[in-house]
N, C-alpha and C positions, 0 to 999 in steps of 0.2 A: 607744466609743460612749456619749456623754454621756447619751442618752435613758434608758439602763437604770439609771443611778445612782439615779434616783428610786425604783426598786424594790429598791435595795440590792444590785444585781448589778454586779460589777466585771468588765467585758468583757475587761480585760487579763489576767485569770486563767483564760482558756479555759473559761468557764462556758457552753459551747455548748448544754447542755440547757436551762438557764434562759433564755438569750437567745433560743433558738428558740421556746420556748413563750410567754414573755412578749412577744417580738417579734410573733408571730402574733396574740396577743390584742390588743396595742396597735394593730397595723395594722387588724385587724378593727373595732375600736371607731372608729377614724378613718374608715374606709371607710363604716361604717354611718352615722356622723354626716353625711358628705357626701351620701350617698344619701337619708337622711331629709330633709335640707334641700332637696334637689331635689324630692322627691316632695311635701313639705309645701306647696309652691307650687301644687300641683294638688289639694290636699285629700286626699292619700293618705298612708298609712304604708307602711313597707316590707312589713309582713305582708299588708296589704290588696292592695298592688300585686302581690306574689308570688302570692297566692291567685288574683287575677284573671288573671294571666299563665298559671298552670297551667290554670285553667278554660278560658281562650280557646284555648290551644295544645295541651293534652293531651287535651281531650275530643273525642269524635267528634260526629257529627251528633246522636246520641241523648243526649249529655251525659256527665258523669263522676261517679262515685259519690263521696260524701263520704269514704268510706274511702280511695279512691285519692288524693284530694286530700291527705288526712292523711299518707299514705305518702310522697308526693312532697315535702311540706313539713316533715315531722317536727314536727307540732304535736299538742297534746292534743285529744281529741274535743270537750271542753267549750269550749276556746278557739276552735276552728275553727267550732263551731256559733254562737257569739256573733258572730264576724266575718262569717260567712255571713248571719246574720239582719240585720246592719247593711247588708251589700251588697244584700240582697234589698229591704230597706226603702227604700234609695236608688235602686232600679231598675237596678243594675248587673249583677245575676245573677238567675236564677230557679231555683227548686227544684220538683221534681215527682217523683212516685213512678214507679219503673221499671215498665213495662208487664209484667204477669205476676208481679211480686213487689213488692207495695206496701211491704214492709219496707225496700227499698233506695231511698234518695233520690238522684236524679240532679240535677246542677247544670249549667246552661248560662249562658254569657255572653249578655247582652242587647245589642242594638244600641247602647244608651246606654253600656254598659260597654266594648264594643269601641271605640266612638268615643273614649272617655276614654283608653284605653290607646294608641290611635293618636296622640292629641294629646300624651300624656306621653312617648312613646318617644323623640323627638328630644332632649329635655332629659335624659332618663335616660341615653341612649347617650352624649351629650356628657360627662356627669358621669363615667361609668365609663371613658370614653376618657381623660379628663383625669387620672383616678386612675392608670390603667395607664401613661400617658405619663411618670409619675414613676419608672418602672422602666426602666433602660437597655434599649434594643431588643435588644442582644446577650444580655441576661439573661432575657428573657421566656420563651423556649422552655424553658430549663433550669428556671426557677421553675415553670412549668406542669407539667412532667414530675415534678418533685419533689413538688409538692402533689398531683397526681393519684395518684402511687404511694403517698404517705403516706395519703391519703384511703382508697384501696382497702384498705390494710392495717389501718387503724383500723376500717373498717366491718365487717370479717370477724369 
């Protein structure tokens, strides 16, 4: 695997620990770049898109708390607040106090935000489909199971 030589890893020497970790890091970086390029055409970053998707699809009628958004996205509270402030200023989401507990901020997607996500989705889906198409069909299920199992073990 010629790609790993730039990291000083000789694939021929059975360095599977290094090739696994560096391989995933490299694949992640390339996937992130492809997705960023897709979303940039719509004026969104990956973090803003993911935040809006969580708000749209994980909130109920009453909204979702900032704490719950943070748990689903694994972001710092200060970074999330900055992103939310920008999304609010642009009219994509709205923030309001939870009825009965003004200490809790709830977030809801606006119609403008929902419309933007609906517009972006086809391009986004085509991008991730194109990325996935580079994995042989017969390997996709195996890869999905390996990654899900590894994720579960790392998260514990």
